[in-house]
VOGUVO-500344 format. One record per atom (N, C-alpha, C): residue in one letter; x, y, z; residue number from 1. Coordinates in steps of 0.02 Angstrom, whole numbers. Layout:
<sites>
> A, X, Y, Z, NUM .
...
</sites>
This chain:
<sites>
> M, 27, -79, 10, 1 .
> M, -6, 2, -16, 1 .
> M, 55, 38, 14, 1 .
> S, 2, 109, -5, 2 .
> S, 64, 188, -26, 2 .
> S, 19, 215, 32, 2 .
> N, 72, 276, 44, 3 .
> N, 80, 311, 114, 3 .
> N, 129, 297, 157, 3 .
> G, 155, 210, 163, 4 .
> G, 178, 204, 211, 4 .
> G, 95, 136, 235, 4 .
> Q, 47, 148, 224, 5 .
> Q, 16, 103, 242, 5 .
> Q, 15, 47, 221, 5 .
> R, -9, -2, 265, 6 .
> R, 14, -88, 254, 6 .
> R, -51, -103, 280, 6 .
> S, -78, -131, 258, 7 .
> S, -147, -201, 255, 7 .
> S, -154, -209, 333, 7 .
> Q, -209, -193, 357, 8 .
> Q, -242, -211, 399, 8 .
> Q, -326, -251, 402, 8 .
> R, -312, -296, 478, 9 .
> R, -391, -329, 465, 9 .
> R, -421, -256, 496, 9 .
> P, -477, -293, 467, 10 .
> P, -550, -236, 486, 10 .
> P, -594, -242, 561, 10 .
> G, -559, -283, 588, 11 .
> G, -603, -290, 662, 11 .
> G, -554, -305, 710, 11 .
> G, -607, -339, 776, 12 .
> G, -553, -353, 815, 12 .
> G, -500, -284, 871, 12 .
> R, -436, -323, 886, 13 .
> R, -402, -271, 905, 13 .
> R, -357, -227, 848, 13 .
> S, -361, -250, 808, 14 .
> S, -326, -203, 752, 14 .
> S, -369, -134, 736, 14 .
> A, -442, -146, 726, 15 .
> A, -474, -97, 725, 15 .
> A, -474, -31, 790, 15 .
> L, -473, -76, 827, 16 .
> L, -467, -19, 907, 16 .
> L, -427, 2, 900, 16 .
> V, -341, -23, 892, 17 .
> V, -272, 10, 890, 17 .
> V, -289, 69, 843, 17 .
> R, -321, 50, 786, 18 .
> R, -308, 108, 717, 18 .
> R, -377, 162, 754, 18 .
> T, -414, 162, 773, 19 .
> T, -459, 200, 811, 19 .
> T, -423, 229, 874, 19 .
> R, -390, 217, 912, 20 .
> R, -344, 246, 942, 20 .
> R, -283, 275, 941, 20 .
> V, -263, 293, 877, 21 .
> V, -201, 286, 866, 21 .
> V, -248, 363, 825, 21 .
> H, -292, 377, 782, 22 .
> H, -320, 381, 731, 22 .
> H, -335, 473, 773, 22 .
> R, -366, 427, 846, 23 .
> R, -384, 478, 898, 23 .
> R, -355, 529, 919, 23 .
> A, -293, 506, 937, 24 .
> A, -239, 530, 964, 24 .
> A, -191, 579, 929, 24 .
> V, -193, 554, 829, 25 .
> V, -190, 609, 803, 25 .
> V, -228, 667, 779, 25 .
> L, -274, 633, 786, 26 .
> L, -317, 730, 768, 26 .
> L, -316, 756, 824, 26 .
> E, -322, 733, 914, 27 .
> E, -316, 766, 952, 27 .
> E, -248, 811, 946, 27 .
> L, -186, 779, 935, 28 .
> L, -111, 827, 929, 28 .
> L, -124, 848, 885, 28 .
> L, -150, 848, 843, 29 .
> L, -157, 891, 773, 29 .
> L, -189, 954, 791, 29 .
> S, -228, 959, 839, 30 .
> S, -290, 1015, 832, 30 .
> S, -235, 1033, 895, 30 .
> E, -204, 1040, 933, 31 .
> E, -138, 1078, 991, 31 .
> E, -119, 1068, 946, 31 .
> R, -77, 1036, 910, 32 .
> R, 8, 1080, 889, 32 .
> R, 31, 1087, 852, 32 .
> G, -31, 1029, 778, 33 .
> G, -20, 1060, 708, 33 .
> G, 16, 1019, 678, 33 .
> V, 26, 1006, 598, 34 .
> V, 38, 948, 579, 34 .
> V, 143, 958, 575, 34 .
> T, 170, 997, 579, 35 .
> T, 240, 1020, 616, 35 .
> T, 265, 993, 669, 35 .
> D, 218, 991, 718, 36 .
> D, 237, 964, 766, 36 .
> D, 227, 890, 783, 36 .
> L, 202, 837, 747, 37 .
> L, 145, 796, 749, 37 .
> L, 222, 751, 771, 37 .
> S, 237, 717, 807, 38 .
> S, 287, 640, 792, 38 .
> S, 251, 566, 816, 38 .
> I, 294, 499, 810, 39 .
> I, 253, 464, 811, 39 .
> I, 267, 430, 876, 39 .
> P, 324, 454, 913, 40 .
> P, 329, 417, 993, 40 .
> P, 268, 460, 1012, 40 .
> E, 246, 517, 986, 41 .
> E, 195, 555, 1044, 41 .
> E, 141, 521, 1049, 41 .
> V, 122, 515, 980, 42 .
> V, 45, 493, 949, 42 .
> V, 36, 435, 965, 42 .
> A, 101, 398, 997, 43 .
> A, 115, 297, 1011, 43 .
> A, 91, 319, 1113, 43 .
> N, 130, 361, 1125, 44 .
> N, 122, 387, 1208, 44 .
> N, 33, 396, 1191, 44 .
> R, 12, 437, 1158, 45 .
> R, -81, 477, 1187, 45 .
> R, -101, 411, 1162, 45 .
> A, -99, 343, 1106, 46 .
> A, -137, 291, 1107, 46 .
> A, -124, 253, 1146, 46 .
> G, -100, 257, 1210, 47 .
> G, -44, 199, 1236, 47 .
> G, -45, 136, 1202, 47 .
> V, -21, 155, 1114, 48 .
> V, 17, 81, 1098, 48 .
> V, 91, 98, 1099, 48 .
> N, 126, 53, 1077, 49 .
> N, 215, 41, 1056, 49 .
> N, 210, 62, 1013, 49 .
> P, 272, 127, 996, 50 .
> P, 288, 159, 925, 50 .
> P, 288, 113, 870, 50 .
> T, 326, 51, 867, 51 .
> T, 335, 14, 825, 51 .
> T, 280, -28, 795, 51 .
> T, 237, -34, 833, 52 .
> T, 161, -35, 826, 52 .
> T, 140, 17, 771, 52 .
> I, 164, 80, 767, 53 .
> I, 142, 145, 727, 53 .
> I, 190, 122, 659, 53 .
> Y, 268, 136, 674, 54 .
> Y, 306, 109, 635, 54 .
> Y, 283, 48, 560, 54 .
> R, 265, 8, 609, 55 .
> R, 244, -81, 576, 55 .
> R, 170, -28, 518, 55 .
> R, 115, -18, 563, 56 .
> R, 73, -7, 511, 56 .
> R, 70, 43, 458, 56 .
> W, 110, 93, 480, 57 .
> W, 110, 165, 444, 57 .
> W, 160, 188, 396, 57 .
> S, 224, 149, 434, 58 .
> S, 312, 178, 423, 58 .
> S, 318, 239, 432, 58 .
> T, 275, 286, 406, 59 .
> T, 305, 346, 425, 59 .
> T, 251, 390, 460, 59 .
> R, 271, 441, 471, 60 .
> R, 243, 502, 490, 60 .
> R, 188, 542, 448, 60 .
> E, 177, 531, 386, 61 .
> E, 152, 556, 330, 61 .
> E, 103, 511, 303, 61 .
> G, 104, 443, 293, 62 .
> G, 67, 393, 283, 62 .
> G, 36, 385, 347, 62 .
> L, 45, 399, 433, 63 .
> L, -17, 391, 478, 63 .
> L, -39, 443, 469, 63 .
> I, -50, 517, 446, 64 .
> I, -67, 579, 449, 64 .
> I, -142, 573, 378, 64 .
> A, -98, 526, 327, 65 .
> A, -141, 542, 298, 65 .
> A, -214, 468, 288, 65 .
> D, -186, 429, 324, 66 .
> D, -257, 389, 346, 66 .
> D, -280, 407, 391, 66 .
> A, -235, 435, 451, 67 .
> A, -294, 457, 502, 67 .
> A, -351, 509, 475, 67 .
> A, -304, 550, 412, 68 .
> A, -359, 594, 376, 68 .
> A, -416, 565, 329, 68 .
> I, -412, 518, 317, 69 .
> I, -446, 511, 248, 69 .
> I, -481, 435, 283, 69 .
> A, -473, 419, 353, 70 .
> A, -541, 394, 383, 70 .
> A, -572, 460, 432, 70 .
> R, -548, 513, 429, 71 .
> R, -599, 553, 455, 71 .
> R, -637, 579, 401, 71 .
> L, -618, 602, 338, 72 .
> L, -666, 624, 292, 72 .
> L, -716, 583, 255, 72 .
> E, -686, 479, 276, 73 .
> E, -746, 451, 253, 73 .
> E, -779, 432, 297, 73 .
> H, -784, 461, 365, 74 .
> H, -829, 448, 427, 74 .
> H, -889, 467, 390, 74 .
> E, -946, 425, 381, 75 .
> E, -1002, 444, 342, 75 .
> E, -1049, 465, 394, 75 .
> R, -1066, 526, 370, 76 .
> R, -1144, 539, 395, 76 .
> R, -1210, 540, 347, 76 .
> P, -1287, 509, 421, 77 .
> P, -1304, 492, 359, 77 .
> P, -1339, 529, 291, 77 .
> L, -1332, 533, 241, 78 .
> L, -1343, 570, 188, 78 .
> L, -1429, 609, 190, 78 .
> P, -1448, 666, 180, 79 .
> P, -1484, 698, 167, 79 .
> P, -1552, 686, 136, 79 .
> D, -1628, 658, 147, 80 .
> D, -1659, 645, 108, 80 .
> D, -1720, 665, 121, 80 .
> T, -1743, 722, 95, 81 .
> T, -1782, 769, 93, 81 .
> T, -1834, 765, 57, 81 .
> G, -1823, 726, 13, 82 .
> G, -1873, 715, -39, 82 .
> G, -1876, 783, -99, 82 .
> A, -1817, 827, -103, 83 .
> A, -1819, 870, -152, 83 .
> A, -1741, 879, -155, 83 .
> L, -1696, 915, -212, 84 .
> L, -1659, 910, -223, 84 .
> L, -1633, 987, -179, 84 .
> R, -1660, 1026, -193, 85 .
> R, -1614, 1089, -127, 85 .
> R, -1643, 1096, -83, 85 .
> T, -1658, 1041, -50, 86 .
> T, -1651, 1050, 26, 86 .
> T, -1593, 993, 53, 86 .
> D, -1607, 937, -9, 87 .
> D, -1550, 899, 35, 87 .
> D, -1499, 921, 18, 87 .
> L, -1481, 946, -34, 88 .
> L, -1403, 984, -55, 88 .
> L, -1394, 1030, -17, 88 .
> I, -1419, 1085, 15, 89 .
> I, -1426, 1141, 75, 89 .
> I, -1426, 1096, 120, 89 .
> A, -1447, 1019, 152, 90 .
> A, -1428, 1001, 221, 90 .
> A, -1358, 950, 205, 90 .
> W, -1324, 931, 147, 91 .
> W, -1267, 911, 142, 91 .
> W, -1210, 993, 137, 91 .
> A, -1237, 1036, 96, 92 .
> A, -1169, 1092, 115, 92 .
> A, -1175, 1097, 169, 92 .
> R, -1227, 1082, 232, 93 .
> R, -1234, 1127, 294, 93 .
> R, -1179, 1078, 335, 93 .
> S, -1171, 1022, 314, 94 .
> S, -1163, 959, 364, 94 .
> S, -1091, 951, 340, 94 .
> A, -1063, 974, 282, 95 .
> A, -963, 989, 257, 95 .
> A, -960, 1055, 301, 95 .
> A, -980, 1102, 291, 96 .
> A, -996, 1173, 329, 96 .
> A, -977, 1140, 392, 96 .
> A, -1002, 1137, 422, 97 .
> A, -1007, 1100, 496, 97 .
> A, -915, 1043, 526, 97 .
> E, -927, 1032, 458, 98 .
> E, -871, 987, 480, 98 .
> E, -814, 1001, 454, 98 .
> L, -801, 1042, 427, 99 .
> L, -742, 1098, 436, 99 .
> L, -719, 1146, 467, 99 .
> A, -794, 1183, 512, 100 .
> A, -784, 1230, 544, 100 .
> A, -770, 1184, 614, 100 .
> A, -798, 1122, 631, 101 .
> A, -780, 1092, 695, 101 .
> A, -653, 1132, 693, 101 .
> P, -668, 1126, 757, 102 .
> P, -576, 1136, 771, 102 .
> P, -540, 1110, 738, 102 .
> E, -556, 1064, 713, 103 .
> E, -499, 1009, 683, 103 .
> E, -516, 986, 613, 103 .
> G, -567, 1010, 591, 104 .
> G, -571, 1038, 518, 104 .
> G, -516, 1052, 479, 104 .
> P, -514, 1125, 501, 105 .
> P, -455, 1158, 456, 105 .
> P, -365, 1130, 463, 105 .
> V, -359, 1123, 526, 106 .
> V, -303, 1060, 534, 106 .
> V, -289, 986, 480, 106 .
> F, -335, 947, 491, 107 .
> F, -353, 894, 459, 107 .
> F, -345, 907, 385, 107 .
> L, -365, 934, 368, 108 .
> L, -390, 979, 285, 108 .
> L, -296, 973, 259, 108 .
> L, -282, 1030, 303, 109 .
> L, -224, 1034, 289, 109 .
> L, -172, 987, 305, 109 .
> A, -172, 953, 353, 110 .
> A, -120, 912, 372, 110 .
> A, -120, 857, 294, 110 .
> L, -192, 820, 287, 111 .
> L, -177, 779, 220, 111 .
> L, -171, 812, 151, 111 .
> L, -164, 883, 149, 112 .
> L, -150, 916, 92, 112 .
> L, -55, 908, 111, 112 .
> A, -42, 930, 164, 113 .
> A, 57, 925, 175, 113 .
> A, 70, 858, 194, 113 .
> S, 48, 782, 184, 114 .
> S, 53, 735, 194, 114 .
> S, 40, 669, 139, 114 .
> W, 35, 725, 87, 115 .
> W, 68, 694, -7, 115 .
> W, 84, 704, -35, 115 .
> P, 131, 669, -48, 116 .
> P, 212, 710, -82, 116 .
> P, 182, 716, -144, 116 .
> A, 225, 754, -199, 117 .
> A, 189, 772, -253, 117 .
> A, 206, 721, -313, 117 .
> T, 185, 640, -301, 118 .
> T, 225, 609, -355, 118 .
> T, 158, 593, -392, 118 .
> E, 170, 551, -441, 119 .
> E, 99, 538, -480, 119 .
> E, 79, 492, -449, 119 .
> Q, 101, 437, -428, 120 .
> Q, 67, 393, -359, 120 .
> Q, 13, 431, -334, 120 .
> A, 67, 469, -304, 121 .
> A, 12, 514, -222, 121 .
> A, -69, 568, -270, 121 .
> Q, -63, 578, -326, 122 .
> Q, -83, 610, -371, 122 .
> Q, -132, 568, -380, 122 .
> A, -140, 485, -411, 123 .
> A, -181, 439, -406, 123 .
> A, -235, 424, -355, 123 .
> E, -173, 433, -282, 124 .
> E, -222, 417, -218, 124 .
> E, -281, 473, -201, 124 .
> R, -233, 552, -223, 125 .
> R, -278, 598, -219, 125 .
> R, -348, 590, -255, 125 .
> Q, -326, 548, -316, 126 .
> Q, -402, 536, -354, 126 .
> Q, -481, 519, -342, 126 .
> A, -422, 431, -315, 127 .
> A, -463, 410, -297, 127 .
> A, -506, 430, -240, 127 .
> Q, -477, 475, -180, 128 .
> Q, -505, 476, -117, 128 .
> Q, -571, 518, -157, 128 .
> L, -544, 565, -172, 129 .
> L, -598, 605, -208, 129 .
> L, -668, 557, -223, 129 .
> Q, -642, 514, -272, 130 .
> Q, -704, 481, -287, 130 .
> Q, -748, 446, -239, 130 .
> R, -707, 429, -194, 131 .
> R, -754, 393, -123, 131 .
> R, -785, 460, -95, 131 .
> R, -735, 530, -103, 132 .
> R, -783, 568, -54, 132 .
> R, -853, 564, -71, 132 .
> M, -831, 564, -158, 133 .
> M, -893, 608, -206, 133 .
> M, -964, 573, -210, 133 .
> Q, -957, 479, -168, 134 .
> Q, -996, 444, -180, 134 .
> Q, -1082, 459, -139, 134 .
> G, -1051, 500, -102, 135 .
> G, -1105, 517, -47, 135 .
> G, -1172, 562, -87, 135 .
> L, -1115, 609, -135, 136 .
> L, -1149, 688, -169, 136 .
> L, -1172, 627, -225, 136 .
> A, -1153, 614, -274, 137 .
> A, -1183, 552, -317, 137 .
> A, -1245, 510, -302, 137 .
> R, -1263, 510, -242, 138 .
> R, -1323, 465, -224, 138 .
> R, -1367, 513, -210, 138 .
> I, -1345, 571, -187, 139 .
> I, -1407, 629, -175, 139 .
> I, -1440, 631, -255, 139 .
> L, -1384, 653, -288, 140 .
> L, -1409, 676, -342, 140 .
> L, -1438, 623, -394, 140 .
> Q, -1422, 540, -385, 141 .
> Q, -1466, 494, -425, 141 .
> Q, -1525, 510, -385, 141 .
> R, -1543, 510, -330, 142 .
> R, -1618, 502, -282, 142 .
> R, -1644, 567, -349, 142 .
> A, -1605, 613, -326, 143 .
> A, -1648, 666, -361, 143 .
> A, -1662, 668, -440, 143 .
> A, -1635, 629, -471, 144 .
> A, -1645, 622, -544, 144 .
> A, -1706, 555, -553, 144 .
> E, -1695, 524, -489, 145 .
> E, -1744, 462, -493, 145 .
> E, -1816, 505, -483, 145 .
> R, -1815, 537, -439, 146 .
> R, -1871, 562, -448, 146 .
> R, -1919, 599, -502, 146 .
> G, -1859, 633, -553, 147 .
> G, -1895, 657, -593, 147 .
> G, -1873, 727, -585, 147 .
> E, -1812, 753, -560, 148 .
> E, -1780, 821, -551, 148 .
> E, -1725, 825, -593, 148 .
> C, -1693, 848, -607, 149 .
> C, -1651, 877, -648, 149 .
> C, -1573, 901, -626, 149 .
> P, -1542, 873, -586, 150 .
> P, -1484, 862, -548, 150 .
> P, -1425, 881, -573, 150 .
> P, -1367, 949, -539, 151 .
> P, -1305, 942, -627, 151 .
> P, -1276, 901, -595, 151 .
> E, -1217, 901, -631, 152 .
> E, -1145, 858, -625, 152 .
> E, -1130, 859, -555, 152 .
> P, -1094, 807, -534, 153 .
> P, -1052, 806, -452, 153 .
> P, -968, 833, -460, 153 .
> G, -952, 836, -525, 154 .
> G, -898, 913, -524, 154 .
> G, -916, 967, -479, 154 .
> L, -995, 983, -556, 155 .
> L, -1007, 1050, -544, 155 .
> L, -1027, 1076, -458, 155 .
> V, -1063, 1035, -442, 156 .
> V, -1087, 1034, -351, 156 .
> V, -1021, 1058, -326, 156 .
> A, -971, 1015, -343, 157 .
> A, -902, 1024, -284, 157 .
> A, -865, 1067, -304, 157 .
> D, -870, 1089, -375, 158 .
> D, -846, 1164, -374, 158 .
> D, -901, 1221, -342, 158 .
> A, -947, 1241, -354, 159 .
> A, -1000, 1282, -341, 159 .
> A, -1008, 1285, -246, 159 .
> V, -1012, 1223, -220, 160 .
> V, -1019, 1232, -136, 160 .
> V, -970, 1190, -114, 160 .
> L, -948, 1140, -113, 161 .
> L, -851, 1123, -81, 161 .
> L, -810, 1169, -102, 161 .
> G, -804, 1173, -163, 162 .
> G, -731, 1216, -161, 162 .
> G, -726, 1277, -148, 162 .
> P, -784, 1318, -130, 163 .
> P, -777, 1379, -65, 163 .
> P, -778, 1370, 12, 163 .
> L, -820, 1323, 9, 164 .
> L, -803, 1306, 78, 164 .
> L, -737, 1292, 97, 164 .
> Y, -715, 1247, 76, 165 .
> Y, -633, 1211, 84, 165 .
> Y, -585, 1262, 74, 165 .
> F, -622, 1309, 20, 166 .
> F, -556, 1370, 9, 166 .
> F, -567, 1409, 91, 166 .
> R, -614, 1430, 93, 167 .
> R, -638, 1461, 170, 167 .
> R, -608, 1443, 249, 167 .
> S, -618, 1347, 264, 168 .
> S, -579, 1332, 284, 168 .
> S, -470, 1335, 321, 168 .
> M, -476, 1312, 217, 169 .
> M, -392, 1339, 226, 169 .
> M, -379, 1425, 243, 169 .
> W, -422, 1432, 248, 170 .
> W, -388, 1514, 256, 170 .
> W, -403, 1529, 326, 170 .
> G, -429, 1490, 340, 171 .
> G, -457, 1517, 433, 171 .
> G, -521, 1571, 422, 171 .
> I, -542, 1560, 358, 172 .
> I, -605, 1615, 368, 172 .
> I, -688, 1576, 399, 172 .
> L, -692, 1510, 395, 173 .
> L, -736, 1482, 445, 173 .
> L, -724, 1515, 515, 173 .
> P, -781, 1494, 563, 174 .
> P, -824, 1477, 537, 174 .
> P, -894, 1538, 497, 174 .
> T, -909, 1563, 457, 175 .
> T, -959, 1593, 385, 175 .
> T, -1041, 1594, 432, 175 .
> D, -1062, 1623, 416, 176 .
> D, -1133, 1657, 389, 176 .
> D, -1167, 1562, 398, 176 .
> P, -1209, 1553, 459, 177 .
> P, -1235, 1498, 457, 177 .
> P, -1297, 1480, 370, 177 .
> E, -1306, 1520, 327, 178 .
> E, -1323, 1525, 273, 178 .
> E, -1308, 1525, 211, 178 .
> F, -1215, 1520, 235, 179 .
> F, -1176, 1531, 152, 179 .
> F, -1177, 1472, 121, 179 .
> P, -1188, 1419, 155, 180 .
> P, -1196, 1350, 132, 180 .
> P, -1273, 1347, 88, 180 .
> R, -1305, 1379, 126, 181 .
> R, -1359, 1406, 90, 181 .
> R, -1372, 1438, 5, 181 .
> A, -1328, 1487, 33, 182 .
> A, -1314, 1534, -11, 182 .
> A, -1285, 1473, -70, 182 .
> L, -1237, 1454, -89, 183 .
> L, -1197, 1425, -127, 183 .
> L, -1240, 1339, -157, 183 .
> V, -1292, 1334, -145, 184 .
> V, -1324, 1281, -161, 184 .
> V, -1395, 1327, -187, 184 .
> E, -1410, 1420, -193, 185 .
> E, -1452, 1424, -224, 185 .
> E, -1418, 1450, -263, 185 .
> R, -1360, 1463, -275, 186 .
> R, -1336, 1498, -327, 186 .
> R, -1299, 1471, -399, 186 .
> L, -1274, 1403, -367, 187 .
> L, -1281, 1319, -397, 187 .
> L, -1348, 1313, -432, 187 .
> L, -1403, 1287, -391, 188 .
> L, -1459, 1289, -433, 188 .
> L, -1487, 1331, -477, 188 .
> N, -1484, 1406, -479, 189 .
> N, -1504, 1458, -502, 189 .
> N, -1457, 1466, -568, 189 .
> G, -1415, 1447, -584, 190 .
> G, -1346, 1453, -655, 190 .
> G, -1320, 1480, -611, 190 .
> G, -1291, 1526, -562, 191 .
> G, -1246, 1568, -529, 191 .
> G, -1264, 1634, -525, 191 .
> T, -1339, 1643, -508, 192 .
> T, -1353, 1706, -503, 192 .
> T, -1372, 1728, -440, 192 .
</sites>
């Protein structure tokens, strides 16, 4: 596997250790940022031996990437209000809340900092983006099945997630709680 991550069993002690290590990474990133994060410190906070972390993730970057991806993949229930507009507003508000959490911007920046600029890393980022977009695709598919005309997933990501992530990276969040609604309205009204 890439980023130094090794194969893991999905359940049992392995899953418990992974959860504790991820929680420790999140806490330490929130407290100190990415530059001051060390594997021995993560191990100490998680209550595991540093060799456990080195054996599973090999590098600090691999550990950060795995923890960040696990956080991003944590599925919140997809909104199903019966209408595209209200589904997208609920989805956008959920994304904004995730980014506005104290650890949101830190984890986003840590994720970006943890991937080297290689072709393999680019392919991994693309695969992660595809996984991240699956929930949105389900929302849009449900709308199409109801006879609505949903926009393409990439357009939704550009129009809604792009501004939210940009603001998060630059520390502009939290924003007006109506900002996610405004982004969706602008998208569905053709940019006006």
